[in-house]
ZANUFI-931993 format. One record per residue (C-alpha): residue in one letter; residue number from 1; x negated, y negated, z negated. Coordinates in nm, 3 decimals. Layout:
BEGIN
A; NUM; X; Y; Z
...
This chain:
BEGIN
M; 1; 0.878; 2.508; 0.557
M; 2; 0.664; 2.403; 0.851
P; 3; 0.314; 2.559; 0.829
C; 4; 0.146; 2.220; 0.848
R; 5; -0.125; 2.221; 0.580
E; 6; -0.429; 2.299; 0.794
D; 7; -0.329; 2.067; 1.079
V; 8; -0.260; 1.774; 0.845
L; 9; -0.585; 1.840; 0.658
F; 10; -0.773; 1.844; 0.990
F; 11; -0.617; 1.514; 1.102
T; 12; -0.686; 1.361; 0.761
K; 13; -1.055; 1.447; 0.774
Q; 14; -1.081; 1.317; 1.130
L; 15; -0.927; 0.986; 1.027
V; 16; -1.129; 0.949; 0.706
E; 17; -1.453; 1.005; 0.899
I; 18; -1.384; 0.685; 1.096
P; 19; -1.478; 0.392; 0.870
S; 20; -1.192; 0.149; 0.928
V; 21; -1.240; -0.118; 0.664
V; 22; -0.997; -0.403; 0.718
N; 23; -1.130; -0.698; 0.921
T; 24; -1.417; -0.492; 1.067
D; 25; -1.485; -0.329; 1.404
G; 26; -1.374; 0.000; 1.249
E; 27; -1.012; -0.104; 1.285
R; 28; -1.054; -0.119; 1.662
E; 29; -1.239; 0.212; 1.665
I; 30; -0.977; 0.407; 1.475
S; 31; -0.696; 0.268; 1.688
Q; 32; -0.881; 0.376; 2.001
V; 33; -0.939; 0.724; 1.859
I; 34; -0.570; 0.763; 1.773
Y; 35; -0.467; 0.634; 2.115
T; 36; -0.707; 0.873; 2.291
L; 37; -0.587; 1.165; 2.078
L; 38; -0.221; 1.098; 2.156
A; 39; -0.296; 1.043; 2.524
S; 40; -0.438; 1.396; 2.534
F; 41; -0.106; 1.550; 2.424
P; 42; 0.073; 1.704; 2.725
Y; 43; 0.392; 1.511; 2.645
F; 44; 0.215; 1.176; 2.672
M; 45; 0.024; 1.288; 2.978
D; 46; 0.369; 1.335; 3.135
H; 47; 0.501; 1.011; 2.979
P; 48; 0.200; 0.775; 2.964
D; 49; 0.426; 0.473; 2.920
Y; 50; 0.553; 0.622; 2.592
I; 51; 0.222; 0.537; 2.422
I; 52; 0.104; 0.178; 2.371
K; 53; -0.212; 0.024; 2.230
Q; 54; -0.084; -0.314; 2.121
P; 55; -0.314; -0.607; 2.042
T; 56; -0.212; -0.799; 1.733
I; 57; -0.039; -1.135; 1.773
L; 58; -0.153; -1.470; 1.624
D; 59; -0.466; -1.305; 1.486
D; 60; -0.823; -1.436; 1.470
I; 61; -0.958; -1.079; 1.496
E; 62; -0.935; -0.838; 1.789
R; 63; -0.758; -0.526; 1.667
Y; 64; -0.473; -0.301; 1.773
N; 65; -0.169; -0.104; 1.671
V; 66; -0.089; 0.230; 1.832
V; 67; 0.281; 0.289; 1.900
A; 68; 0.414; 0.609; 2.057
F; 69; 0.756; 0.767; 2.086
V; 70; 0.919; 1.098; 2.166
K; 71; 1.270; 1.121; 2.304
G; 72; 1.449; 1.431; 2.179
T; 73; 1.645; 1.651; 2.419
K; 74; 1.839; 1.858; 2.165
C; 75; 2.110; 1.596; 2.154
P; 76; 2.002; 1.284; 2.347
S; 77; 2.095; 0.980; 2.145
E; 78; 1.997; 0.617; 2.082
Q; 79; 1.945; 0.698; 1.714
T; 80; 1.579; 0.658; 1.626
V; 81; 1.359; 0.709; 1.320
I; 82; 1.037; 0.509; 1.278
L; 83; 0.733; 0.676; 1.119
M; 84; 0.495; 0.403; 1.003
G; 85; 0.156; 0.390; 0.835
H; 86; -0.162; 0.183; 0.829
V; 87; -0.504; 0.274; 0.968
D; 88; -0.720; 0.031; 0.769
T; 89; -0.882; 0.075; 0.429
V; 90; -1.038; -0.143; 0.163
D; 91; -1.416; -0.181; 0.151
I; 92; -1.659; 0.090; 0.038
E; 93; -1.884; -0.123; -0.185
D; 94; -1.744; 0.045; -0.497
F; 95; -1.910; 0.372; -0.390
G; 96; -2.249; 0.229; -0.490
Q; 97; -2.538; 0.456; -0.392
L; 98; -2.287; 0.693; -0.227
R; 99; -2.165; 0.431; 0.023
A; 100; -2.316; 0.621; 0.317
K; 101; -2.099; 0.922; 0.230
A; 102; -1.781; 0.731; 0.142
C; 103; -1.615; 0.834; 0.470
Q; 104; -1.762; 1.184; 0.488
P; 105; -1.541; 1.395; 0.260
E; 106; -1.747; 1.716; 0.262
A; 107; -2.081; 1.540; 0.208
L; 108; -1.927; 1.310; -0.054
M; 109; -1.779; 1.598; -0.253
A; 110; -2.110; 1.784; -0.242
A; 111; -2.289; 1.473; -0.371
L; 112; -2.030; 1.418; -0.644
Q; 113; -2.101; 1.766; -0.780
K; 114; -2.433; 1.623; -0.901
E; 115; -2.283; 1.306; -1.051
P; 116; -2.178; 1.254; -1.414
L; 117; -1.799; 1.256; -1.386
A; 118; -1.506; 1.231; -1.624
E; 119; -1.370; 1.575; -1.710
D; 120; -1.044; 1.535; -1.516
I; 121; -1.226; 1.422; -1.202
K; 122; -1.482; 1.701; -1.235
A; 123; -1.203; 1.960; -1.270
Q; 124; -1.015; 1.827; -0.966
L; 125; -1.337; 1.819; -0.761
S; 126; -1.415; 2.181; -0.848
S; 127; -1.059; 2.303; -0.794
G; 128; -1.062; 2.272; -0.416
D; 129; -0.714; 2.116; -0.443
F; 130; -0.831; 1.759; -0.374
L; 131; -0.996; 1.578; -0.086
F; 132; -1.220; 1.283; -0.179
G; 133; -1.316; 0.986; 0.035
R; 134; -1.226; 0.630; 0.127
G; 135; -0.882; 0.630; 0.280
A; 136; -0.809; 0.996; 0.201
L; 137; -0.527; 0.883; -0.028
D; 138; -0.460; 0.528; 0.095
M; 139; -0.333; 0.627; 0.339
K; 140; -0.490; 0.839; 0.610
S; 141; -0.336; 1.161; 0.478
G; 142; 0.005; 0.995; 0.509
L; 143; -0.074; 0.887; 0.862
A; 144; -0.194; 1.243; 0.934
A; 145; 0.146; 1.378; 0.825
H; 146; 0.312; 1.148; 1.078
L; 147; 0.065; 1.251; 1.347
Y; 148; 0.149; 1.615; 1.283
L; 149; 0.523; 1.551; 1.316
L; 150; 0.479; 1.343; 1.630
K; 151; 0.266; 1.617; 1.784
Y; 152; 0.514; 1.886; 1.684
Y; 153; 0.814; 1.711; 1.837
S; 154; 0.617; 1.615; 2.147
E; 155; 0.573; 1.991; 2.195
H; 156; 0.931; 2.073; 2.092
P; 157; 1.155; 1.785; 2.204
E; 158; 1.436; 2.038; 2.239
E; 159; 1.442; 2.057; 1.855
L; 160; 1.480; 1.681; 1.815
A; 161; 1.813; 1.501; 1.826
G; 162; 1.754; 1.132; 1.886
N; 163; 1.407; 0.980; 1.896
L; 164; 1.090; 0.937; 1.690
V; 165; 0.874; 0.625; 1.706
F; 166; 0.525; 0.650; 1.555
V; 167; 0.358; 0.326; 1.443
A; 168; -0.007; 0.322; 1.332
E; 169; -0.062; -0.038; 1.227
C; 170; -0.382; -0.221; 1.139
D; 171; -0.447; -0.492; 0.879
E; 172; -0.219; -0.376; 0.599
E; 173; -0.486; -0.441; 0.338
D; 174; -0.518; -0.813; 0.414
S; 175; -0.258; -1.015; 0.605
S; 176; -0.024; -0.762; 0.772
H; 177; -0.097; -0.882; 1.125
G; 178; -0.048; -0.523; 1.238
I; 179; 0.309; -0.461; 1.125
L; 180; 0.418; -0.817; 1.206
S; 181; 0.300; -0.760; 1.564
A; 182; 0.454; -0.413; 1.574
V; 183; 0.792; -0.553; 1.471
E; 184; 0.801; -0.762; 1.789
L; 185; 0.713; -0.457; 1.998
L; 186; 0.974; -0.244; 1.820
N; 187; 1.237; -0.504; 1.905
E; 188; 1.125; -0.494; 2.268
L; 189; 1.150; -0.113; 2.273
K; 190; 1.495; -0.147; 2.122
K; 191; 1.603; -0.349; 2.425
D; 192; 1.412; -0.151; 2.688
H; 193; 1.505; 0.199; 2.568
G; 194; 1.827; 0.134; 2.379
F; 195; 1.682; 0.257; 2.049
D; 196; 1.913; 0.229; 1.749
Y; 197; 1.677; 0.228; 1.453
V; 198; 1.859; 0.413; 1.176
A; 199; 1.568; 0.459; 0.934
A; 200; 1.197; 0.399; 0.883
I; 201; 0.971; 0.621; 0.676
N; 202; 0.645; 0.485; 0.541
A; 203; 0.378; 0.722; 0.409
D; 204; 0.174; 0.507; 0.172
F; 205; 0.019; 0.669; -0.133
V; 206; 0.189; 0.741; -0.463
A; 207; 0.022; 0.790; -0.799
P; 208; 0.103; 0.869; -1.163
L; 209; 0.269; 0.581; -1.347
Y; 210; 0.140; 0.680; -1.691
E; 211; -0.109; 0.916; -1.855
G; 212; 0.004; 1.273; -1.803
D; 213; 0.282; 1.175; -1.560
P; 214; 0.379; 1.496; -1.373
H; 215; 0.607; 1.333; -1.114
R; 216; 0.551; 1.288; -0.742
Y; 217; 0.743; 0.976; -0.653
I; 218; 0.947; 0.877; -0.351
Y; 219; 1.051; 0.513; -0.324
T; 220; 1.363; 0.366; -0.166
G; 221; 1.227; 0.015; -0.140
S; 222; 0.925; -0.194; -0.225
V; 223; 0.812; -0.466; -0.459
G; 224; 0.793; -0.817; -0.313
K; 225; 0.494; -1.044; -0.351
L; 226; 0.416; -1.415; -0.351
L; 227; 0.094; -1.603; -0.421
P; 228; 0.203; -1.916; -0.612
T; 229; -0.083; -2.162; -0.630
F; 230; -0.141; -2.474; -0.840
F; 231; -0.342; -2.778; -0.737
V; 232; -0.414; -2.959; -1.064
T; 233; -0.545; -3.313; -1.080
G; 234; -0.683; -3.497; -1.379
T; 235; -0.843; -3.838; -1.408
Q; 236; -1.212; -3.838; -1.331
T; 237; -1.449; -3.983; -1.586
H; 238; -1.817; -3.975; -1.677
V; 239; -1.895; -3.719; -1.945
G; 240; -2.029; -4.007; -2.154
A; 241; -1.673; -4.145; -2.166
A; 242; -1.489; -3.815; -2.191
F; 243; -1.167; -3.952; -2.342
E; 244; -1.125; -4.213; -2.072
G; 245; -1.005; -3.942; -1.836
I; 246; -0.877; -3.589; -1.848
D; 247; -1.049; -3.282; -1.707
P; 248; -0.837; -3.074; -1.462
N; 249; -1.028; -2.764; -1.573
Y; 250; -0.891; -2.827; -1.921
L; 251; -0.537; -2.862; -1.787
I; 252; -0.559; -2.553; -1.570
S; 253; -0.689; -2.341; -1.858
F; 254; -0.357; -2.401; -2.037
L; 255; -0.171; -2.314; -1.718
T; 256; -0.353; -1.982; -1.681
K; 257; -0.299; -1.899; -2.046
Q; 258; 0.072; -1.970; -2.006
I; 259; 0.129; -1.767; -1.687
N; 260; -0.122; -1.482; -1.704
Y; 261; 0.039; -1.161; -1.833
N; 262; 0.356; -1.352; -1.929
T; 263; 0.623; -1.082; -1.949
D; 264; 0.897; -1.347; -1.941
L; 265; 0.808; -1.366; -1.572
C; 266; 0.864; -0.995; -1.503
D; 267; 1.152; -0.931; -1.262
E; 268; 1.407; -0.653; -1.321
A; 269; 1.642; -0.473; -1.084
H; 270; 1.802; -0.128; -1.111
G; 271; 1.638; -0.089; -1.450
E; 272; 1.288; -0.117; -1.304
W; 273; 1.050; -0.400; -1.393
T; 274; 0.767; -0.566; -1.207
L; 275; 0.431; -0.626; -1.365
P; 276; 0.381; -0.984; -1.491
P; 277; 0.180; -1.239; -1.292
V; 278; -0.197; -1.218; -1.311
S; 279; -0.462; -1.470; -1.208
L; 280; -0.652; -1.397; -0.886
K; 281; -0.858; -1.716; -0.876
Q; 282; -0.931; -2.021; -1.090
T; 283; -1.187; -2.284; -0.995
D; 284; -1.244; -2.657; -0.968
L; 285; -1.311; -2.827; -0.635
K; 286; -1.638; -3.003; -0.712
P; 287; -1.873; -2.939; -0.417
S; 288; -2.188; -2.983; -0.628
Y; 289; -2.318; -3.072; -0.971
D; 290; -2.285; -3.419; -1.118
V; 291; -2.192; -3.563; -1.458
Q; 292; -1.837; -3.655; -1.366
T; 293; -1.541; -3.437; -1.447
A; 294; -1.385; -3.267; -1.147
H; 295; -1.117; -3.447; -0.949
A; 296; -0.905; -3.132; -0.913
A; 297; -0.887; -2.762; -0.991
V; 298; -0.686; -2.476; -0.846
A; 299; -0.550; -2.143; -0.960
Y; 300; -0.342; -1.881; -0.788
F; 301; -0.150; -1.588; -0.927
N; 302; -0.012; -1.262; -0.796
F; 303; 0.366; -1.267; -0.851
F; 304; 0.572; -0.951; -0.793
T; 305; 0.947; -0.963; -0.735
H; 306; 1.234; -0.717; -0.725
S; 307; 1.527; -0.956; -0.697
L; 308; 1.399; -1.310; -0.754
S; 309; 1.411; -1.542; -0.454
P; 310; 1.115; -1.766; -0.367
Q; 311; 1.315; -2.059; -0.506
D; 312; 1.371; -1.867; -0.832
V; 313; 0.995; -1.813; -0.858
L; 314; 0.924; -2.183; -0.803
N; 315; 1.183; -2.279; -1.066
R; 316; 1.044; -2.040; -1.326
L; 317; 0.684; -2.140; -1.265
K; 318; 0.766; -2.512; -1.279
K; 319; 0.907; -2.457; -1.627
Q; 320; 0.598; -2.263; -1.735
A; 321; 0.372; -2.534; -1.591
E; 322; 0.564; -2.804; -1.777
I; 323; 0.519; -2.609; -2.103
A; 324; 0.146; -2.570; -2.034
F; 325; 0.110; -2.937; -1.942
R; 326; 0.285; -3.054; -2.261
E; 327; 0.070; -2.829; -2.479
A; 328; -0.248; -2.943; -2.306
L; 329; -0.161; -3.311; -2.347
A; 330; -0.057; -3.264; -2.710
E; 331; -0.389; -3.097; -2.795
Y; 332; -0.579; -3.358; -2.595
K; 333; -0.405; -3.630; -2.799
R; 334; -0.498; -3.460; -3.128
K; 335; -0.861; -3.422; -3.028
R; 336; -0.877; -3.777; -2.899
E; 337; -0.738; -3.916; -3.225
A; 338; -0.976; -3.699; -3.429
F; 339; -1.275; -3.826; -3.231
Y; 340; -1.184; -4.192; -3.272
A; 341; -1.110; -4.139; -3.642
K; 342; -1.459; -3.989; -3.690
T; 343; -1.639; -4.261; -3.502
G; 344; -1.432; -4.562; -3.600
L; 345; -1.436; -4.671; -3.239
T; 346; -1.140; -4.837; -3.074
P; 347; -0.950; -4.592; -2.848
R; 348; -1.001; -4.649; -2.478
G; 349; -0.826; -4.491; -2.181
Q; 350; -0.463; -4.382; -2.168
L; 351; -0.224; -4.096; -2.237
W; 352; -0.008; -3.929; -1.974
A; 353; 0.319; -3.744; -1.938
P; 354; 0.359; -3.394; -1.790
R; 355; 0.414; -3.404; -1.415
V; 356; 0.485; -3.092; -1.209
L; 357; 0.589; -3.107; -0.843
T; 358; 0.641; -2.850; -0.572
F; 359; 0.460; -2.914; -0.245
E; 360; 0.795; -2.995; -0.086
E; 361; 0.866; -3.256; -0.354
M; 362; 0.520; -3.409; -0.318
V; 363; 0.556; -3.437; 0.060
A; 364; 0.896; -3.603; 0.017
E; 365; 0.743; -3.866; -0.216
I; 366; 0.461; -3.937; 0.029
H; 367; 0.687; -3.939; 0.334
A; 368; 0.919; -4.194; 0.171
V; 369; 0.627; -4.439; 0.160
H; 370; 0.411; -4.351; 0.462
G; 371; 0.651; -4.177; 0.701
R; 372; 0.525; -4.092; 1.048
K; 373; 0.172; -4.214; 0.977
F; 374; 0.130; -3.943; 0.712
E; 375; 0.268; -3.674; 0.944
Q; 376; 0.028; -3.766; 1.222
H; 377; -0.269; -3.772; 0.987
M; 378; -0.190; -3.431; 0.840
A; 379; -0.134; -3.278; 1.183
A; 380; -0.480; -3.397; 1.290
F; 381; -0.634; -3.279; 0.963
K; 382; -0.489; -2.928; 1.000
K; 383; -0.609; -2.912; 1.359
E; 384; -0.960; -2.997; 1.239
L; 385; -0.942; -2.724; 0.973
L; 386; -0.837; -2.474; 1.237
S; 387; -1.168; -2.528; 1.415
D; 388; -1.321; -2.308; 1.145
P; 389; -1.149; -1.968; 1.195
A; 390; -1.349; -1.824; 0.905
L; 391; -1.172; -2.053; 0.659
D; 392; -0.969; -1.835; 0.424
L; 393; -0.591; -1.888; 0.440
R; 394; -0.576; -1.958; 0.068
M; 395; -0.847; -2.223; 0.091
F; 396; -0.689; -2.368; 0.406
N; 397; -0.372; -2.430; 0.209
I; 398; -0.562; -2.580; -0.082
R; 399; -0.748; -2.818; 0.148
V; 400; -0.421; -2.932; 0.303
V; 401; -0.274; -3.007; -0.041
E; 402; -0.594; -3.182; -0.148
E; 403; -0.578; -3.405; 0.160
A; 404; -0.207; -3.477; 0.119
W; 405; -0.265; -3.575; -0.244
K; 406; -0.478; -3.868; -0.127
W; 407; -0.161; -4.024; 0.013
I; 408; 0.064; -4.000; -0.291
P; 409; 0.143; -4.339; -0.447
D; 410; 0.128; -4.222; -0.810
K; 411; -0.205; -4.052; -0.875
S; 412; -0.157; -3.981; -1.244
P; 413; -0.247; -3.623; -1.345
A; 414; -0.020; -3.364; -1.192
M; 415; 0.027; -2.998; -1.111
I; 416; 0.133; -2.929; -0.752
L; 417; 0.291; -2.587; -0.694
F; 418; 0.293; -2.415; -0.354
F; 419; 0.249; -2.079; -0.179
S; 420; -0.087; -2.006; -0.023
S; 421; -0.055; -1.659; 0.128
I; 422; 0.193; -1.438; 0.309
Y; 423; 0.531; -1.376; 0.149
S; 424; 0.610; -1.005; 0.133
P; 425; 0.985; -0.982; 0.068
P; 426; 1.113; -0.715; -0.172
V; 427; 1.296; -0.422; -0.017
D; 428; 1.595; -0.266; -0.191
V; 429; 1.758; 0.029; -0.014
S; 430; 2.050; 0.108; -0.245
G; 431; 2.338; 0.203; -0.014
K; 432; 2.456; -0.146; 0.078
D; 433; 2.567; -0.034; 0.425
E; 434; 2.626; 0.279; 0.628
K; 435; 2.265; 0.317; 0.743
E; 436; 2.129; 0.285; 0.390
A; 437; 2.385; 0.527; 0.249
R; 438; 2.307; 0.778; 0.522
L; 439; 1.933; 0.756; 0.459
L; 440; 1.973; 0.798; 0.084
A; 441; 2.200; 1.099; 0.131
A; 442; 1.949; 1.256; 0.370
L; 443; 1.669; 1.193; 0.120
D; 444; 1.861; 1.352; -0.169
E; 445; 1.935; 1.660; 0.042
A; 446; 1.570; 1.683; 0.152
V; 447; 1.440; 1.668; -0.206
N; 448; 1.693; 1.927; -0.320
T; 449; 1.582; 2.156; -0.036
I; 450; 1.204; 2.121; -0.093
Q; 451; 1.187; 2.089; -0.473
P; 452; 1.230; 2.465; -0.544
Q; 453; 0.917; 2.529; -0.335
Y; 454; 0.694; 2.292; -0.536
E; 455; 0.593; 2.320; -0.899
H; 456; 0.591; 1.950; -0.997
P; 457; 0.902; 1.731; -1.019
I; 458; 0.973; 1.507; -0.721
K; 459; 1.145; 1.191; -0.842
V; 460; 1.314; 0.914; -0.643
K; 461; 1.269; 0.556; -0.767
H; 462; 1.371; 0.221; -0.622
F; 463; 1.060; 0.004; -0.588
F; 464; 0.723; 0.108; -0.449
P; 465; 0.498; -0.072; -0.701
F; 466; 0.224; -0.178; -0.459
I; 467; 0.233; -0.426; -0.173
S; 468; 0.311; -0.250; 0.152
D; 469; 0.418; -0.304; 0.512
M; 470; 0.764; -0.181; 0.415
S; 471; 0.834; -0.548; 0.337
F; 472; 0.824; -0.638; 0.706
V; 473; 1.072; -0.401; 0.869
T; 474; 1.384; -0.514; 0.682
L; 475; 1.491; -0.840; 0.525
N; 476; 1.728; -0.887; 0.232
D; 477; 1.651; -1.259; 0.189
D; 478; 1.891; -1.517; 0.328
E; 479; 1.789; -1.816; 0.542
D; 480; 1.760; -2.048; 0.240
A; 481; 1.506; -1.816; 0.076
I; 482; 1.287; -1.812; 0.386
Q; 483; 1.318; -2.189; 0.425
T; 484; 1.187; -2.231; 0.071
V; 485; 0.875; -2.042; 0.174
V; 486; 0.837; -2.250; 0.491
N; 487; 0.878; -2.582; 0.304
N; 488; 0.625; -2.491; 0.035
H; 489; 0.357; -2.327; 0.246
P; 490; 0.115; -2.602; 0.354
A; 491; -0.037; -2.396; 0.638
W; 492; 0.298; -2.297; 0.786
G; 493; 0.311; -2.341; 1.161
T; 494; -0.066; -2.381; 1.199
K; 495; -0.290; -2.131; 1.019
H; 496; 0.007; -1.921; 0.913
I; 497; 0.345; -1.821; 1.052
V; 498; 0.564; -1.515; 1.010
H; 499; 0.853; -1.452; 1.246
Y; 500; 1.104; -1.350; 0.983
D; 501; 1.371; -1.375; 1.251
Q; 502; 1.206; -1.076; 1.423
I; 503; 1.219; -0.881; 1.097
R; 504; 1.585; -0.973; 1.055
A; 505; 1.654; -0.854; 1.410
L; 506; 1.488; -0.518; 1.338
N; 507; 1.634; -0.479; 0.987
V; 508; 1.593; -0.102; 0.945
P; 509; 1.627; 0.062; 0.600
V; 510; 1.291; 0.200; 0.489
I; 511; 1.171; 0.449; 0.230
N; 512; 0.827; 0.572; 0.126
I; 513; 0.737; 0.941; 0.122
G; 514; 0.362; 0.947; 0.083
P; 515; 0.060; 1.147; -0.033
Y; 516; -0.017; 1.189; -0.401
G; 517; -0.348; 1.134; -0.570
F; 518; -0.568; 0.919; -0.788
D; 519; -0.795; 0.614; -0.779
A; 520; -0.689; 0.446; -0.455
H; 521; -0.922; 0.149; -0.389
R; 522; -1.176; 0.304; -0.629
Q; 523; -1.491; 0.513; -0.602
Y; 524; -1.323; 0.844; -0.681
E; 525; -1.028; 0.806; -0.446
R; 526; -0.882; 1.152; -0.394
V; 527; -0.567; 1.311; -0.256
E; 528; -0.393; 1.627; -0.372
I; 529; -0.389; 1.860; -0.072
R; 530; -0.088; 2.081; -0.145
Y; 531; 0.165; 1.805; -0.208
S; 532; 0.025; 1.561; 0.048
M; 533; -0.036; 1.803; 0.335
E; 534; 0.235; 2.064; 0.280
I; 535; 0.520; 1.906; 0.087
V; 536; 0.514; 1.552; 0.226
P; 537; 0.536; 1.649; 0.597
N; 538; 0.818; 1.890; 0.518
L; 539; 1.006; 1.632; 0.312
I; 540; 0.978; 1.382; 0.596
N; 541; 1.087; 1.642; 0.847
E; 542; 1.391; 1.733; 0.636
V; 543; 1.492; 1.366; 0.623
I; 544; 1.449; 1.332; 1.000
G; 545; 1.659; 1.641; 1.064
R; 546; 1.942; 1.518; 0.842
I; 547; 1.952; 1.169; 0.991
L; 548; 1.913; 1.266; 1.356
H; 549; 2.184; 1.522; 1.425
């Protein structure tokens, strides 16, 4: 075992003490610190072109990745392992009155001693076995493990067969600008240095999956994620004539009830299941108060995948939306009839049929009538929206759909389904080819070697259950799957674009061996020191040694 604990702990504390909340100046600061640190290593002083501070591409914010590599001399080879991890964190608002200490582990832990804590947290705080602080678990301790290994092999290249590439990427917690930019650089390094990327190792955090779970997990893939979004239109009416129209808020409430927590929408592969969809936003689009019903409402849902394609997701959600629409209209009809029976008034207004379209289908309907005129108008409209760089990507997409809807010939109530955020493809490393099989064999051997030296069981599973940058270094989806995303993403090519062709060109099998702890993204975020700073670096090193030989 490499005696790495104190060095990894030191790097972790250094990194945590730099507040690097996503989309803030802290991202630039931490990248500069990492770059300066690496530039001070003798190896990189001798090879300054082996370290790169890369600005992100197609990004509204100035921020950087740090990419560095060591070429081994034990057995010079093109074979290369990528060590990847993100430098950014979520916000610190959840720390409340302790916000000022959120990134100061020692001061934070001293302050927490005086706080009323749950018994398990209090015991872990007092044990000395955990480090608290924003980013300590997610995932600066994982990045510190990679820093340690990069430093070690920069000092001992004669022990390294092949090459190591270290990638510290920004913006994992929001839109993945960091890794998407790094992928392009990795492809350039592949050409310039002849690197043959045989494996990538991510070091994002792992956590218990159930109460009392003793396992420390390693993942050979990652969950995928989409953000399906519904633009729902009704028929506006004055509240004094409520049954002469239909409220889109009423319609969308049925939609949310139908989709939220619906386990029929869980996705299974290799005996592992995703969580069901859950609502992340629901609102109408009225800009201010008046006594008319809203003209439209929107809702979007987190949707995890293991094996479903984007087209599969659209098909399943269309069916759920049709069920919700039918139930909403049936109840509306019952209430309408009950009202007119009570009052003896003659029914006014009309009844409707369920109508669910994908964005692609809606555009086809409009284009058939308006053709080039519609295209030109929407291009100008998107350009105008782009003049406000602060406009959220989700809302940008919604505004595009709202504008396009004005052109549709049939304006009867409808639900329009589209994607409004980045598509993170699922990753499944299961031995499909020689590189995957070799990586899995190396991982099994590494676990078997290290497990006797650690008291808790280390277990390998298929799908990392949280969104991660693993999704952007390999691509299992075919061209049709990606085209479905393109055709149903209103902001594609303007506010949003992902070069999936670059990911396909890189296409390196990736696993996650990361730090263990509790409460990532929460006030009591903490990382277990022994596993994260002793076992994890040694596990990663064992995998490297078995792949590069």
